C-alpha positions as CSV (number, residue, x, y, z in Angstrom):
1,M,73.9,-86.6,-16.1
2,F,74.3,-83.6,-13.8
3,N,73.8,-81.3,-16.9
4,G,70.7,-83.3,-18.1
5,L,70.0,-85.5,-21.0
6,V,69.7,-82.6,-23.5
7,D,72.5,-80.1,-24.0
8,L,71.4,-77.0,-25.9
9,P,73.1,-73.6,-26.7
10,W,71.9,-70.7,-24.6
11,W,69.4,-69.6,-27.2
12,G,68.1,-73.1,-27.5
13,Y,66.8,-73.0,-23.9
14,I,65.0,-69.8,-24.6
15,V,63.4,-71.2,-27.8
16,Y,62.3,-74.3,-26.0
17,T,60.8,-72.2,-23.1
18,L,58.9,-70.0,-25.6
19,I,57.5,-73.0,-27.4
20,V,56.2,-74.9,-24.3
21,T,54.8,-71.7,-22.8
22,H,53.0,-70.9,-26.1
23,I,51.4,-74.4,-26.1
24,T,50.2,-73.6,-22.6
25,I,48.7,-70.3,-23.8
26,A,47.0,-72.1,-26.7
27,G,45.5,-74.6,-24.2
28,V,44.1,-71.8,-22.1
29,T,42.6,-69.8,-25.0
30,I,41.4,-72.7,-27.1
31,Y,40.4,-75.3,-24.6
32,L,39.6,-73.5,-21.3
33,H,38.3,-70.2,-22.7
34,R,36.7,-70.7,-26.1
35,H,35.7,-74.3,-25.7
36,S,34.9,-74.9,-22.0
37,A,33.8,-71.6,-20.7
38,H,31.9,-70.2,-23.8
39,R,31.1,-73.3,-25.9
40,A,32.2,-71.4,-29.0
41,L,33.6,-74.5,-30.6
42,E,33.7,-78.3,-30.2
43,L,37.0,-80.1,-29.9
44,H,37.8,-83.7,-30.9
45,P,38.2,-85.8,-27.7
46,V,41.9,-86.4,-28.4
47,V,42.6,-82.6,-28.6
48,S,40.4,-81.9,-25.6
49,H,42.2,-84.5,-23.5
50,F,45.6,-83.4,-24.6
51,F,45.0,-79.9,-23.5
52,R,43.6,-81.2,-20.1
53,F,46.7,-83.2,-19.6
54,W,49.1,-80.4,-20.7
55,L,47.5,-77.8,-18.6
56,W,47.5,-80.1,-15.5
57,L,51.2,-80.7,-16.1
58,T,52.2,-77.0,-16.8
59,T,49.8,-75.0,-14.7
60,G,47.9,-77.3,-12.3
61,M,44.6,-75.6,-13.3
62,V,41.4,-77.5,-12.9
63,T,39.0,-77.1,-15.8
64,K,35.9,-76.6,-13.6
65,Q,37.5,-74.0,-11.5
66,W,38.8,-71.9,-14.4
67,T,35.5,-72.2,-16.3
68,A,33.4,-71.3,-13.4
69,I,35.5,-68.3,-12.4
70,H,35.6,-67.0,-15.9
71,R,31.8,-67.3,-16.4
72,K,31.3,-65.5,-13.2
73,H,33.6,-62.7,-14.4
74,H,31.3,-62.2,-17.4
75,A,28.1,-62.4,-15.4
76,K,29.3,-59.9,-12.7
77,C,31.8,-57.9,-14.7
78,E,33.1,-54.7,-13.1
79,T,31.0,-55.2,-10.0
80,P,32.1,-56.1,-6.4
81,D,31.2,-59.7,-7.3
82,D,33.6,-59.8,-10.2
83,P,36.5,-62.2,-9.1
84,H,39.1,-59.9,-10.7
85,S,38.0,-56.5,-11.8
86,P,40.7,-53.8,-11.8
87,Q,38.0,-51.2,-11.9
88,V,36.9,-52.5,-8.4
89,L,40.1,-53.9,-6.9
90,G,42.6,-51.7,-8.6
91,L,45.0,-52.4,-11.5
92,K,48.0,-53.2,-9.2
93,K,46.1,-55.8,-7.2
94,V,44.9,-57.7,-10.3
95,L,48.1,-57.4,-12.3
96,W,50.4,-58.7,-9.5
97,E,48.0,-60.8,-7.5
98,G,45.8,-62.2,-10.2
99,A,46.7,-65.8,-9.3
100,E,45.9,-65.3,-5.7
101,L,42.5,-63.9,-6.6
102,Y,41.9,-67.0,-8.8
103,R,42.8,-69.3,-6.0
104,A,40.6,-67.5,-3.5
105,E,37.6,-67.7,-5.9
106,A,38.2,-71.4,-6.6
107,K,37.4,-72.1,-2.9
108,N,34.0,-70.6,-3.4
109,D,31.6,-73.6,-3.6
110,E,28.7,-71.4,-4.7
111,T,30.7,-70.2,-7.7
112,M,31.7,-73.8,-8.6
113,K,28.1,-75.0,-8.3
114,R,26.5,-72.1,-10.2
115,Y,29.0,-71.5,-13.0
116,G,30.9,-74.8,-13.4
117,A,28.2,-76.9,-15.2
118,G,29.2,-78.9,-18.3
119,T,32.9,-79.4,-17.4
120,P,34.7,-82.8,-17.3
121,D,33.4,-85.1,-14.5
122,D,35.2,-88.4,-15.3
123,W,37.6,-90.6,-13.3
124,M,40.7,-88.8,-14.6
125,E,39.3,-85.4,-13.5
126,H,38.5,-86.6,-10.0
127,H,41.6,-88.8,-9.4
128,V,44.3,-87.2,-11.4
129,Y,43.7,-83.7,-12.8
130,S,42.2,-82.4,-9.6
131,H,45.5,-82.9,-7.9
132,S,47.4,-79.8,-9.1
133,V,50.6,-80.3,-7.1
134,I,51.3,-83.7,-8.7
135,G,51.2,-82.3,-12.3
136,V,53.5,-79.4,-11.8
137,S,55.9,-81.6,-9.6
138,I,56.1,-84.1,-12.5
139,L,57.0,-81.3,-14.8
140,M,59.7,-80.1,-12.5
141,I,61.3,-83.5,-12.4
142,I,61.1,-83.9,-16.2
143,N,62.8,-80.5,-16.7
144,L,65.6,-81.5,-14.3
145,I,66.2,-84.8,-16.0
146,L,66.2,-83.2,-19.5
147,F,68.2,-80.0,-18.8
148,G,69.8,-80.3,-15.3
149,P,69.8,-77.2,-13.1
150,I,68.7,-74.9,-15.9
151,G,65.6,-77.0,-16.0
152,M,64.5,-75.4,-12.7
153,T,64.7,-72.0,-14.3
154,I,62.6,-73.2,-17.2
155,W,60.1,-74.7,-14.8
156,A,59.9,-71.4,-12.8
157,V,59.1,-69.5,-16.0
158,Q,56.4,-72.0,-16.9
159,M,54.9,-71.6,-13.4
160,V,54.6,-67.8,-13.7
161,W,53.7,-67.6,-17.4
162,I,49.9,-68.0,-17.1
163,P,49.5,-66.3,-13.7
164,F,51.2,-63.2,-15.1
165,W,50.0,-63.0,-18.7
166,A,46.5,-64.4,-18.3
167,A,45.5,-63.7,-14.7
168,G,47.5,-60.5,-14.5
169,V,47.8,-58.8,-17.9
170,V,44.6,-59.9,-19.6
171,N,42.3,-59.7,-16.5
172,G,44.1,-56.5,-15.3
173,V,45.4,-54.4,-18.1
174,G,42.7,-55.7,-20.4
175,H,40.1,-53.9,-18.3
176,Y,42.1,-50.7,-17.9
177,Y,44.3,-49.6,-20.8
178,G,44.0,-50.1,-24.6
179,Y,41.6,-49.4,-27.4
180,R,38.0,-50.4,-27.8
181,N,36.2,-51.5,-31.0
182,F,32.9,-51.9,-29.2
183,T,31.0,-50.0,-26.5
184,C,30.3,-52.7,-24.0
185,P,28.7,-52.4,-20.5
186,D,32.2,-53.0,-19.0
187,A,35.7,-51.6,-19.2
188,S,37.3,-54.3,-21.5
189,T,39.9,-53.2,-23.9
190,N,42.0,-54.6,-26.7
191,L,45.7,-54.5,-25.7
192,F,47.2,-54.9,-29.2
193,P,45.7,-55.5,-32.6
194,W,48.0,-58.6,-32.9
195,G,47.0,-61.5,-30.7
196,I,50.2,-63.6,-30.7
197,L,51.9,-63.6,-27.4
198,I,48.8,-64.4,-25.3
199,G,47.1,-66.5,-28.1
200,G,44.6,-63.8,-29.2
201,E,43.5,-62.9,-25.7
202,E,45.0,-59.5,-26.3
203,L,41.7,-58.7,-28.2
204,H,39.8,-58.6,-25.0
205,N,37.2,-55.9,-25.9
206,N,36.2,-57.9,-29.0
207,H,35.7,-60.9,-26.7
208,H,33.5,-59.2,-24.2
209,A,31.4,-57.8,-27.1
210,F,30.8,-61.3,-28.5
211,G,31.6,-63.7,-25.7
212,T,30.5,-66.8,-27.6
213,S,32.6,-66.1,-30.7
214,A,35.4,-68.6,-31.4
215,K,37.2,-65.8,-33.3
216,L,38.5,-62.9,-31.3
217,S,39.8,-60.6,-34.1
218,N,37.2,-58.3,-35.7
219,K,38.9,-55.6,-37.8
220,W,40.9,-56.3,-40.9
221,Y,44.1,-55.3,-39.3
222,E,43.7,-57.5,-36.2
223,F,45.2,-61.0,-36.0
224,D,44.2,-63.8,-33.6
225,I,46.7,-66.7,-33.6
226,G,44.3,-68.8,-31.6
227,W,41.8,-68.5,-34.4
228,L,44.5,-69.7,-36.9
229,Y,45.0,-72.8,-34.8
230,I,41.3,-73.4,-34.5
231,R,40.8,-73.1,-38.3
232,T,43.7,-75.5,-38.9
233,M,42.2,-78.0,-36.5
234,E,38.8,-77.6,-38.2
235,V,40.4,-78.4,-41.6
236,L,41.9,-81.6,-40.0
237,G,38.6,-82.6,-38.5
238,L,39.8,-81.9,-35.0
239,A,37.5,-79.0,-34.2
240,K,34.1,-77.6,-35.2
241,V,33.3,-73.9,-34.8
242,K,29.9,-73.2,-33.5
243,K,29.7,-69.4,-33.6
244,V,31.6,-66.3,-34.6
245,A,30.8,-62.6,-34.2
246,P,28.1,-61.4,-36.6
247,R,29.1,-58.8,-39.2
248,P,26.8,-55.8,-39.4
249,K,24.4,-56.1,-42.3
250,L,22.4,-53.3,-43.8
251,G,19.5,-53.5,-46.1
252,K,16.9,-51.1,-47.5
253,E,15.5,-48.7,-44.9
254,V,12.0,-49.9,-43.6
255,A,9.3,-47.3,-43.0
256,V,8.0,-49.1,-39.9
257,V,10.0,-51.1,-37.4
258,N,8.9,-54.8,-37.4
259,A,9.8,-58.0,-35.7
260,E,12.7,-58.7,-38.1
261,T,14.1,-55.2,-37.4
262,L,14.0,-55.9,-33.7
263,D,15.9,-59.2,-34.2
264,A,18.5,-57.5,-36.4
265,V,19.0,-54.7,-33.9
266,I,19.5,-57.1,-31.0
267,T,22.0,-59.1,-33.1
268,H,23.9,-56.0,-34.1
269,R,23.5,-54.1,-30.9
270,F,27.2,-53.7,-30.2
271,D,27.8,-52.2,-33.6
272,L,24.8,-49.8,-32.9
273,M,26.1,-48.9,-29.5
274,T,29.6,-48.3,-30.8
275,R,28.3,-45.8,-33.3
276,Y,26.1,-44.3,-30.7
277,G,29.1,-43.9,-28.4
278,K,31.0,-42.1,-31.1
279,A,28.1,-39.7,-31.6
280,I,28.0,-38.9,-27.8
281,R,31.8,-38.4,-27.6
282,H,31.7,-36.1,-30.6
283,E,29.0,-34.0,-29.1
284,F,30.8,-34.0,-25.7
285,A,34.0,-32.8,-27.4
286,R,32.1,-30.2,-29.4
287,T,30.4,-28.8,-26.2
288,L,33.8,-28.6,-24.4
289,E,35.3,-26.8,-27.3
290,H,32.4,-24.3,-27.5
291,H,32.8,-23.6,-23.8
292,K,36.5,-23.9,-23.4
293,R,36.8,-20.4,-21.8
294,D,34.2,-21.3,-19.2
295,H,36.2,-21.9,-16.0
296,T,33.3,-23.6,-14.4
297,L,34.1,-26.7,-16.5
298,A,36.7,-29.1,-15.1
299,D,40.3,-29.4,-16.2
300,K,41.3,-31.2,-19.4
301,K,42.6,-34.3,-17.7
302,T,39.3,-34.8,-15.8
303,M,37.3,-34.3,-19.0
304,R,39.5,-36.8,-20.9
305,Q,38.6,-39.3,-18.3
306,A,35.0,-38.4,-18.4
307,S,34.8,-38.8,-22.2
308,R,35.6,-42.5,-21.7
309,W,32.5,-42.9,-19.4
310,V,30.0,-40.5,-20.9
311,A,29.2,-42.9,-23.8
312,G,28.3,-45.7,-21.4
313,D,26.0,-46.1,-18.4
314,L,26.1,-42.8,-16.6
315,D,25.0,-44.6,-13.4
316,Q,28.3,-46.5,-13.3
317,M,30.4,-43.4,-13.7
318,P,32.9,-42.7,-10.8
319,A,31.5,-40.2,-8.3
320,E,34.4,-37.8,-8.9
321,L,33.4,-37.4,-12.6
322,R,29.7,-37.0,-12.0
323,Q,29.7,-33.2,-11.3
324,P,32.0,-32.3,-14.2
325,V,29.9,-34.4,-16.6
326,D,26.7,-32.8,-15.3
327,S,28.1,-29.4,-16.0
328,V,28.7,-30.3,-19.6
329,L,25.3,-31.9,-20.0
330,A,23.8,-28.6,-18.7
331,E,25.4,-26.7,-21.5
332,S,24.2,-29.0,-24.3
333,P,20.5,-30.1,-24.7
334,A,21.6,-32.2,-27.7
335,L,24.1,-34.2,-25.5
336,T,21.5,-34.6,-22.8
337,K,19.1,-35.9,-25.3
338,L,21.6,-38.3,-26.8
339,C,22.5,-39.7,-23.3
340,T,18.8,-40.0,-22.2
341,M,17.8,-41.8,-25.4
342,R,20.8,-44.1,-25.2
343,S,19.4,-45.5,-21.9
344,Q,16.0,-45.9,-23.5
345,L,17.4,-47.8,-26.4
346,V,19.5,-50.2,-24.2
347,A,16.4,-50.8,-22.1
348,I,14.6,-52.2,-25.1
349,W,16.8,-55.3,-25.5
350,E,17.3,-55.7,-21.7
351,K,13.6,-56.0,-21.0
352,T,12.6,-59.6,-20.2
353,S,9.1,-59.3,-18.9
354,V,7.3,-57.8,-21.9
355,S,6.0,-59.4,-25.1
356,R,7.7,-59.3,-28.4
357,E,5.0,-57.0,-29.8
358,Q,5.7,-54.5,-27.0
359,L,9.4,-54.6,-27.8
360,V,8.7,-53.9,-31.4
361,Q,6.4,-51.0,-30.5
362,S,9.1,-49.6,-28.1
363,L,11.7,-49.6,-30.8
364,Q,9.3,-48.0,-33.2
365,D,8.5,-45.3,-30.6
366,W,12.2,-44.7,-30.1
367,C,12.8,-44.2,-33.8
368,K,9.9,-41.7,-34.0
369,Q,11.3,-39.8,-31.0
370,A,14.8,-39.8,-32.5
371,E,13.6,-38.4,-35.8
372,A,11.6,-35.7,-34.1
373,S,14.4,-34.7,-31.7
374,G,16.1,-32.3,-34.0
375,V,19.5,-33.9,-33.2
376,H,21.2,-34.9,-36.4
377,A,23.1,-37.8,-34.8
378,L,19.9,-39.3,-33.4
379,Q,18.2,-39.0,-36.8
380,E,21.1,-40.9,-38.4
381,L,21.0,-43.6,-35.8
382,S,17.2,-44.0,-36.4
383,V,17.9,-44.6,-40.1
384,R,20.6,-47.2,-39.2
385,V,18.2,-49.0,-36.8
386,R,15.7,-49.4,-39.6
387,R,18.3,-50.6,-42.1
388,Y,19.7,-53.5,-40.0
389,V,19.0,-57.0,-41.3
390,I,20.2,-60.5,-40.3
């Protein structure tokens, strides 16, 4: 009995640990993230309650707390109000103290009230699942009974798995290093093109571009194992997908922007801004190459950092990069025009106090200005704007 009810070879304990931690990861990405926080899919009550129970047992997380904190992260991303932004707090802080940041925000009643709507509010949630210590304590006892002393090691791994991989790696590294498919108004990145270890959450930039999409992979070479599980459950009648990211659709170029064009541009805005960002970075690099002997320009390392910011909102650029970027802008009227008109374009779909007719007119005016700018990249973007369809 001292050695537990189950005796496994050394590799058996490793396989068991990887299986149970992967189920926990699946619970976080499918139930807490895609279902509860973003309503990207519906789950059968049996599946939903299984994940609630499993996450209570293996993590002690409360659905309302996780959901509210994540929704606030999207609403306040990369600002001082973001619960866990490495751009604000530093990568080291979020990577190694992500769980502490989560617990601190969970005590914020205003966050729970404002962002926690629509989460479970039944007897089980109030009398069982809200008591986090009980769940993880039961798991510890189960592990000890099954495996003996080695069960404590397995339990310890289960306890740190989500805090490290989800709260630390995804929230930290996923907003600091990696590649980006989409130019978003935040620093989100894709860590790897294969979302297996963290259930698909590795594709974090894709998620921030299309927050309500049940599918996190976007390119043909990307793989989201969480989506595989969701599609399997959908075939079995255990899940229903509500929304996935739209694919860019192009039709015949319209001569005059209309209401349908406006709707299509708003729908495909991340595709448009990604192409816009590439045009800006190309012009930025071209300008640097043309003036590479000009010692008034900053060093290469600084300019590599600047190139990651110049395609976004210049007002959010770190202060230490502002002067080097301004020096490059001063050397290129085309780059200045691209950056200025980018802000004008973004403002069109961010306006909330003007009529639909005014928005259509603003988009039409933007296209006319782009075509008359003499900047080839802007002229190409104007054509693409007038080809978008839903």
